[in-house]
N, C-alpha and C positions, 0 to 999 in steps of 0.2 A: 360419188364424191369421196375423196380420201378422208381418213380420220383427221389429219392435220388441217385440211380445208374446212371440214365441219366444225372443228374446234375454233379456228380463226373466225369463221363466219358467225359463230354464236356470240362473239364479243360485240357485234354491231347489229342494231335492229332499227326498224322504222327510219331508215336513212334516205337521203336524196343526194344526187350528184350536183355539185355546184359548178365545177370546172375541171377539165382535163388539160394539163399543160404539157405538150410534147417537148421532150428534151433531145432525144436521138432516135433514129431508126435505121435499120440495115436489113437488106434482103438479098439472099442468094436463091438459086433455083430450088433448094431443098430446106433452107433454114432462114428464119427472120427473127429480129428482136425489136422491141419497143422499150424505151425508157421514158417515163412520164411522171409528173406529179399529179396525183389524184386528190382533189379537194372535195369534201362532202360534209354533210351534217348527219349525225346519227346518235341514237341513244347508245352509250358505250358502257359495257359491263352491266352492272345492275342499276345504272342511272335512269332517271325518268324523264330527263329533258334532253333535247337534241343539242349536241355540242359540235363545234367545227373540228374537223380532222383533216390533216394533210399527210399523205404518204408518198414516198418515192417508190415507184413500182417498175420492176424490170420483168417483162414477159417475153418468153422465148417460144417460138412456134416452129413446128416441123411439118413438112408436107407429107401427108399419108393418104395414099390412094386418091390423089388429086384434090384433097381438101386440107386447108391449114388447121392444125390442132395445137392447142396450148400444151407444151411439154414441160414447162417450168414457169413458175411465177414467184417472185420475191418482192415483198413490200416491207419498208421500214420507215420510221418517222424522220429520217435525216433528209430535210428538204432545203437546207441552206449550207453554204460552205462552212467548214470547220477547220481549225488549225490542225496540223499534222499531229501535234501532241495529244489531241483528243482520243487517239487510239491506245495510248499508254494506260496500263492497269496500275492501280494503287498510287 
């Protein structure tokens, strides 16, 4: 596991999946992607109680030697529509 994945995984513990909500998917003979909202409960950071968490997740797969492998995964807390102005700094 990469250092970035290990660091991200260390933020969540003792969790359980509540629901996976599919948003989009696309597949070619060599590449595929999924966009989903992952809803789960976990102990976050140094907290001692399980808290609800929702992440928008994009996962990209590549076909390697006949098997699908994750080549990229991105998750962020943006799970609802936002106005375009939300991207502006300051």
